[in-house]
C-alpha positions as CSV (number, residue, x, y, z in Angstrom):
1,M,-20.1,-30.4,-7.8
2,T,-19.5,-31.8,-11.3
3,G,-18.1,-35.4,-10.8
4,R,-18.9,-36.0,-7.4
5,R,-20.5,-39.0,-6.1
6,L,-21.6,-40.3,-2.8
7,R,-19.8,-44.0,-1.8
8,V,-22.7,-46.1,-0.4
9,F,-22.1,-48.9,1.8
10,P,-24.9,-50.7,2.2
11,A,-25.7,-52.6,5.6
12,I,-28.3,-55.6,6.1
13,S,-30.9,-54.4,8.9
14,R,-30.7,-55.8,12.3
15,N,-30.9,-60.1,11.7
16,R,-31.8,-62.2,14.9
17,D,-31.6,-65.6,12.7
18,P,-28.2,-67.2,12.3
19,K,-30.1,-68.9,9.6
20,S,-30.9,-66.2,7.2
21,Y,-27.7,-64.1,7.9
22,V,-25.5,-65.5,5.5
23,G,-27.9,-65.6,2.7
24,E,-29.6,-61.7,3.4
25,L,-26.1,-60.0,3.5
26,M,-25.1,-61.7,0.1
27,R,-28.3,-60.7,-1.5
28,V,-26.9,-57.4,-0.5
29,A,-24.0,-57.4,-1.2
30,Q,-24.7,-59.1,-4.4
31,F,-27.3,-56.5,-5.5
32,A,-25.1,-53.0,-4.4
33,D,-22.4,-55.0,-6.4
34,R,-24.6,-54.9,-9.3
35,N,-26.0,-51.4,-8.8
36,G,-22.9,-49.3,-8.3
37,F,-22.3,-49.4,-4.1
38,E,-18.9,-49.1,-2.8
39,G,-19.3,-52.3,-0.8
40,I,-21.0,-53.3,2.2
41,L,-20.5,-53.2,5.7
42,L,-19.8,-55.9,7.7
43,F,-20.2,-55.8,11.7
44,E,-18.1,-57.2,14.1
45,G,-19.1,-58.3,17.8
46,N,-19.4,-61.3,19.9
47,D,-23.0,-61.2,18.7
48,V,-22.1,-61.5,15.2
49,F,-22.5,-65.0,13.7
50,V,-19.8,-65.0,10.7
51,E,-16.6,-63.1,11.7
52,P,-16.2,-60.2,9.3
53,W,-12.6,-60.6,8.0
54,A,-14.4,-64.5,7.0
55,M,-17.5,-63.0,5.7
56,A,-15.2,-60.3,3.6
57,Q,-13.6,-63.3,2.1
58,H,-16.5,-64.9,1.0
59,V,-18.2,-61.6,0.1
60,I,-15.2,-60.9,-2.5
61,A,-14.7,-64.2,-4.3
62,E,-18.6,-63.7,-5.1
63,T,-18.8,-60.5,-6.5
64,T,-16.9,-58.6,-9.3
65,R,-15.6,-55.1,-7.8
66,S,-16.9,-54.8,-4.3
67,S,-14.5,-53.3,-1.5
68,P,-16.1,-54.7,1.9
69,L,-16.1,-52.0,4.7
70,I,-15.4,-54.5,7.7
71,A,-15.7,-53.5,11.3
72,V,-12.3,-53.3,13.3
73,N,-12.2,-53.6,17.1
74,P,-8.8,-54.2,18.5
75,I,-9.7,-56.0,21.4
76,Y,-9.9,-58.8,18.7
77,M,-7.1,-58.7,17.1
78,H,-3.8,-56.8,16.4
79,P,-2.9,-54.5,14.2
80,F,0.0,-56.2,12.6
81,T,-2.7,-59.0,11.8
82,A,-5.0,-57.0,10.5
83,A,-2.8,-55.7,8.2
84,K,-1.8,-59.1,7.2
85,F,-5.7,-59.6,6.1
86,V,-5.9,-56.2,3.9
87,S,-2.4,-57.1,2.2
88,S,-3.6,-60.4,1.4
89,F,-6.9,-59.6,0.3
90,A,-4.8,-57.3,-2.2
91,Q,-3.0,-60.3,-3.4
92,L,-5.5,-62.6,-4.0
93,H,-8.0,-60.6,-5.4
94,G,-6.8,-56.5,-6.2
95,R,-9.7,-55.0,-4.1
96,K,-9.2,-52.3,-1.9
97,I,-10.6,-52.6,2.0
98,Y,-12.3,-50.1,4.0
99,L,-12.1,-50.2,7.5
100,N,-15.1,-49.3,10.4
101,M,-12.7,-49.2,13.3
102,I,-14.8,-49.4,16.5
103,T,-14.3,-50.1,20.1
104,G,-17.2,-52.0,21.3
105,T,-20.0,-51.1,23.2
106,A,-21.5,-54.0,24.9
107,V,-19.9,-53.8,28.9
108,S,-20.7,-57.4,29.2
109,D,-18.6,-58.4,26.0
110,L,-15.7,-56.5,27.3
111,Q,-16.0,-58.1,30.9
112,G,-16.3,-61.5,29.2
113,L,-13.0,-60.7,27.0
114,G,-11.2,-59.4,30.4
115,D,-11.0,-55.7,28.9
116,D,-11.1,-53.3,31.1
117,Q,-9.8,-50.1,30.1
118,S,-12.0,-47.1,30.3
119,H,-14.2,-45.7,27.1
120,G,-11.6,-42.8,26.5
121,D,-8.6,-45.4,27.0
122,R,-10.5,-47.6,24.1
123,Y,-10.1,-44.9,21.8
124,V,-6.6,-43.9,22.5
125,R,-5.7,-47.8,21.7
126,L,-8.0,-47.3,18.9
127,G,-5.9,-44.6,17.6
128,E,-2.6,-46.1,17.9
129,F,-3.5,-49.2,16.0
130,V,-4.8,-46.9,13.7
131,A,-1.3,-45.2,13.1
132,L,0.9,-48.7,13.4
133,M,-1.6,-49.9,10.8
134,R,-0.6,-47.8,8.3
135,Q,3.0,-47.7,9.2
136,L,2.9,-51.3,8.6
137,L,1.2,-51.4,5.4
138,A,2.8,-48.0,3.5
139,S,6.5,-48.6,5.0
140,P,9.0,-50.2,2.9
141,R,11.2,-50.6,5.6
142,P,10.4,-52.2,9.2
143,V,8.8,-49.9,11.5
144,N,9.4,-49.4,15.4
145,F,6.3,-48.2,17.0
146,D,6.3,-47.0,20.9
147,G,2.9,-46.2,22.5
148,R,1.0,-47.3,25.3
149,F,-1.0,-49.8,24.2
150,Y,1.2,-51.1,21.6
151,R,5.4,-51.6,20.8
152,A,6.7,-52.6,17.7
153,S,10.6,-53.2,16.8
154,H,11.4,-53.7,13.3
155,L,8.4,-55.2,12.2
156,Q,7.8,-55.5,8.7
157,L,4.9,-56.3,6.5
158,R,5.9,-58.1,2.7
159,P,5.2,-57.0,0.2
160,R,4.3,-53.4,0.8
161,L,0.8,-52.4,-0.6
162,P,-0.1,-50.9,-3.7
163,T,-1.2,-47.0,-3.3
164,D,-4.3,-47.3,-4.6
165,L,-4.9,-50.7,-2.5
166,M,-5.2,-48.7,1.0
167,P,-7.4,-49.0,2.8
168,E,-9.3,-46.2,4.3
169,F,-10.3,-46.0,7.6
170,L,-13.6,-45.0,9.5
171,I,-14.7,-44.1,12.7
172,A,-18.2,-44.1,14.1
173,G,-18.1,-43.1,17.6
174,Q,-19.9,-39.5,18.7
175,S,-18.1,-38.8,22.3
176,E,-15.4,-36.4,22.4
177,A,-12.7,-39.2,22.6
178,A,-14.1,-40.4,19.0
179,L,-14.2,-37.3,17.7
180,R,-10.2,-36.7,18.8
181,V,-8.7,-39.8,17.7
182,A,-10.8,-39.2,14.4
183,K,-9.2,-35.5,13.8
184,E,-5.5,-36.7,14.8
185,T,-5.6,-40.3,12.9
186,G,-7.3,-38.5,9.5
187,C,-10.1,-41.1,9.5
188,I,-13.8,-40.4,8.0
189,K,-16.0,-39.4,10.5
190,M,-19.7,-40.8,10.9
191,Q,-21.9,-39.5,12.3
192,M,-26.0,-40.0,12.7
193,L,-28.7,-38.6,10.2
194,P,-29.6,-35.9,12.9
195,P,-33.3,-35.0,13.2
196,D,-33.2,-31.9,11.7
197,L,-31.5,-33.1,9.3
198,D,-30.9,-29.1,7.8
199,R,-28.4,-28.6,10.9
200,G,-25.5,-30.8,12.9
201,L,-23.9,-31.9,9.8
202,N,-20.1,-31.7,10.8
203,A,-18.6,-35.2,9.1
204,P,-17.9,-36.3,5.6
205,G,-19.7,-40.0,6.5
206,M,-23.6,-40.3,7.8
207,N,-25.2,-43.1,8.9
208,F,-29.1,-43.8,8.1
209,G,-31.6,-46.1,6.1
210,I,-34.0,-45.1,3.5
211,F,-37.3,-46.2,2.6
212,A,-38.7,-44.6,-0.8
213,R,-41.3,-44.6,-3.0
214,E,-42.9,-42.4,-5.9
215,S,-45.0,-40.2,-3.4
216,R,-44.6,-39.4,-0.2
217,E,-47.2,-40.8,1.2
218,A,-46.8,-44.0,-0.4
219,A,-43.4,-44.1,1.3
220,R,-44.7,-43.3,4.4
221,Q,-47.1,-45.9,4.7
222,A,-45.3,-48.8,2.9
223,A,-42.7,-47.8,5.7
224,K,-44.8,-48.2,8.8
225,T,-46.0,-51.4,7.7
226,R,-42.4,-53.2,7.4
227,F,-41.5,-51.5,10.8
228,R,-44.1,-52.2,12.8
229,D,-43.9,-50.9,16.9
230,N,-43.7,-53.5,19.3
231,P,-43.5,-53.0,22.9
232,D,-41.5,-56.7,23.1
233,D,-39.1,-54.9,20.9
234,R,-38.9,-51.7,22.3
235,E,-38.1,-53.6,25.9
236,L,-34.9,-55.8,24.2
237,L,-33.4,-52.3,22.9
238,S,-34.0,-50.8,26.6
239,L,-32.2,-54.1,27.7
240,T,-29.3,-53.3,25.4
241,M,-28.8,-49.9,26.7
242,E,-28.4,-51.2,30.3
243,N,-25.4,-53.0,28.5
244,T,-23.5,-50.2,26.7
245,D,-21.5,-47.3,27.1
246,S,-22.4,-46.0,24.0
247,V,-22.4,-42.3,23.5
248,W,-24.0,-42.3,19.8
249,K,-27.0,-45.2,21.0
250,R,-27.4,-42.5,24.1
251,H,-28.1,-39.9,22.3
252,L,-30.6,-41.9,19.8
253,Y,-32.7,-43.2,22.8
254,D,-33.0,-40.3,24.9
255,G,-34.8,-38.6,21.6
256,R,-37.2,-41.6,21.8
257,S,-39.8,-40.4,19.6
258,G,-40.9,-43.1,17.3
259,E,-43.5,-41.0,15.4
260,L,-42.5,-40.3,11.5
261,Q,-41.4,-36.8,11.5
262,E,-42.9,-34.2,8.8
263,N,-39.2,-33.6,7.4
264,G,-38.9,-37.8,6.9
265,Y,-37.0,-38.5,10.2
266,W,-37.7,-41.8,11.7
267,L,-36.2,-43.7,14.6
268,L,-38.6,-45.9,15.5
269,P,-36.6,-48.9,13.8
270,F,-33.7,-48.5,16.0
271,L,-36.4,-48.3,19.0
272,T,-37.6,-51.0,18.2
273,F,-34.3,-53.2,17.8
274,Q,-34.3,-53.9,14.0
275,A,-32.1,-51.5,13.0
276,D,-29.1,-49.7,14.4
277,C,-29.7,-45.8,12.9
278,P,-32.6,-43.6,11.9
279,Y,-34.5,-43.7,8.6
280,L,-35.2,-41.2,6.1
281,V,-38.5,-41.8,4.9
282,G,-40.0,-39.7,1.5
283,S,-40.4,-39.8,-2.1
284,Y,-37.9,-40.4,-4.7
285,A,-37.6,-37.1,-5.4
286,E,-37.5,-35.4,-1.5
287,I,-35.0,-38.1,-0.6
288,G,-33.1,-37.5,-3.6
289,A,-32.6,-33.3,-2.9
290,K,-31.8,-34.4,0.6
291,L,-29.1,-36.2,-0.6
292,K,-27.7,-33.8,-2.8
293,E,-28.1,-31.1,-0.2
294,F,-26.1,-33.1,2.1
295,A,-23.4,-33.8,-0.1
296,S,-23.2,-29.9,-1.1
297,K,-22.5,-29.6,2.5
298,G,-19.5,-32.2,2.2
299,L,-21.0,-35.7,2.8
300,T,-18.9,-38.3,0.9
301,T,-19.4,-41.3,2.6
302,I,-23.1,-43.1,3.9
303,M,-23.4,-46.3,5.9
304,L,-27.4,-47.2,4.6
305,D,-29.1,-49.9,6.6
306,M,-30.6,-51.7,4.3
307,V,-34.0,-54.3,4.1
308,A,-32.6,-57.7,2.3
309,D,-35.2,-57.5,0.2
310,E,-35.2,-56.8,-3.9
311,T,-37.7,-54.6,-4.1
312,E,-37.0,-52.2,-1.4
313,M,-33.1,-52.1,-2.4
314,Q,-34.7,-50.9,-5.9
315,H,-36.8,-48.2,-4.4
316,V,-33.4,-47.3,-2.7
317,C,-31.7,-47.1,-5.7
318,K,-33.9,-45.0,-7.3
319,A,-33.9,-42.6,-4.5
320,L,-30.0,-42.3,-4.5
321,A,-30.0,-41.9,-8.8
322,V,-32.4,-38.9,-8.2
323,S,-29.8,-37.1,-6.3
324,G,-27.5,-37.2,-9.0
325,M,-24.4,-38.1,-6.6
326,F,-24.8,-41.7,-7.2
């Protein structure tokens, strides 16, 4: 595994306060830029406080090397528009962009936007979006495209994007449709941290959070202090589950134990609507060893939920460093 490293994209833990959202996000983005992270994940959706392409411009302007991971949902823009943004960032900043391809899961948002496509058809549209966008970014000639959802006739993006600045595409869905599109398009497939940690690793990308300390017990105690159980927060998640057709959210919700497991797997931050993924809790050595094991099984990319606190982020960096993969 000599020379291999994990690419890590931090994401701020769920923030419900628009007054602190930008400050927290920029605190994580600048920390990530100083400490060797690839970039920062920027969410998309009707309830996101700042549109991710606008936020990406702000992040790039305030960092020296960060490559944002921007969530892209076809319902909000045409592939040509997304390609123009990528090309613009390349010309303005010489930065590579990563794209987290999503279909949107809040049923009320889809209804509000007048999108009545089925779950499966939204992924067909997503696959066409990726295919057309790639052609626009790479082709030296006008592009023709004839799909179910997108058509293009002699459409050309100028200037053509340099090869080293071509974006990489990630897909985080867990449904059969998502798996099929990821395979057909060659996107980086993401999955959630599995409860047993040792089996079920079948993708090069993984989504989870880390809570680490020098010792195992110190990490567990600090984690429980930071993420407290609350009936109101559990009820809030329950209400959102009634408004989604997300397969990965359903999988997490169906395994609803909020107990911190012996192996460090912890679902409580998700169950209390404080994070969008499970957490891995343990000592620097335990987490570092587990990350090294994940890398040996093909893991290359991590979407990492992070608390926007300098001390907590330093603890995460120590665990990542112990792995030897970061």
